[in-house]
N, C-alpha and C positions, 0 to 999 in steps of 0.2 A: 519416566515418570515425576512426575514434581510435587516434591513435597509438602502439604497448606503450608508451610514457613518459606517455601523457594516463592509459593504464590503469594503471597501476602508480601515478600520483599517487593517483589515484583511488580504488584497490584500499588503499594505505595510507590516505588521511584515512578510509575506510570502516572501516576496522578501529581506527582510533586513538578513532572516533567511538564505536561498540561498545564499546573497552577504557573505556572513561571510560562510556560507563554503567552498567556493567557486568551482563557474558551473562544471570545466573541473575534477574538483574530485569528482561528486557525482550523488547518484545513487536514481533514484530511488526506492522503493518497495511498496510493496501492500501485506500483508500477511493474516493472519488470526486472529483476536483479540484471545488469551486465549490457550490455553496447552490440553485441552482437547477434542481431536480429533483421537484417535482411531478407534469410530464409522464413522468415514467420511473421513477418511485419502483416501482411495482412490477415487474417489470421490471428491477431494478436487485434488490433486494428477495433477490426468486424467485432471481437465477446467483446471485448470494452462498450463498445458503441453499443449496442445490444445493452450493459448495463446504466450505462448513459440512459438510453431511450430511458430504460425504465425508472432509473432517478432522473428525469428532466427534472420535475416539478422541488424537489426537494434542493436544485441547483448545481447537479453533479454535472462535469464537464472531463469531456476525452483530450490530454493529452497526449500528443503525438510530436515531440521538439527532439529531434538532432540538428544536435550544436556541432558548430562549423572545427574542422578538425583544426588545433593550433601548435607551437612547439613544443608545448609539454603533454602529446600524446607521440609515440611512437609510430614508426612505421607500419610494426607490426600489429596494433593497438590501434580499434575501434572507437573513434569519439566519444562523447556520452550520449546518450540517445531516451530520452524517459517516453516513456508510452504506457497508460494506465489511464487513471481517473482522478478527479480529484471530486474533496465532495465537503462542504464547507460541516465544524464537527458538530455547529449544532443540532444539527436535521441527522446527523449518525444518530440512531434509534436501535432495539431490538432485531427488526428485521433485518437491517443492512448489516450489524453483526452475524446473523444467524446466516444469510448468503453469503458471507466474502471467502467461508473454507470451502464448501462445494467450487465453485466460481474459483477460487486456482487450483483446487485437486484438478476437477475438468481441463483445466487448460496448460500446467502444468503435463499431464498424461499426454497429448496431446504437441504440446509444444516442446518438453522436456527443459521446460526454463523454470525457476522457480521467480518467485512475487514478491515484494518489499512492500511492508505496508505503515507508515509511516503517519505523523502528525507534523505543521510548516503553519508559521505565521507568517504573517504579511510583511516585517521586516526580511524575512529567508531565511529563520533557523528555520530549524528541521532535526527532528530525533525517529530516527526507524526505533517500529517499536519489535515488530516481527514480522520473521520470512516464512511463507508460506510457500509450500510444495505437494507433490503427488501424497506426501506420507501424513500432512496436517491433522491432528487428533482435537483432544479437548485441552491440551498444554495452552495451543494456537488461542482454541476458540475461549478463552478463559482469560485473554488476553485481550484480547476485540474486547468479551465482554467488560474489565475494567474500568474501559475505554468508554464504559454509560457513563460509573460514577465518578470521574473525572469532576 
């Protein structure tokens, strides 16, 4: 369990990152953590697409980008693969914060995957904020809520 000092420190760090990025140029992202997604791609895309449809008026959009293998990726590794959603952070509210953990928990149970939530700028700067899995709870929720006050 995260103590109050740790929560304040974490919240301060998140607010600092968001201020440095410039809130109006930010995108909240929730992506699958990892690249070996062939076996669960259809399930992941269907789940994320469902949430994107619910949040379409907020500007949410689906991401399913499998990068081309290059010389930096060994033969035994999979190339980067981004599956998830993006949402303009100015449209991120309490409803979205409250929905993301149960969404990620259910999807983690059914796919065995972990998810990363973060913030990126249009300049390409990104910061992972929290990882979500089947066991995510109050600590992760407090991080999602702290994004609202930044």
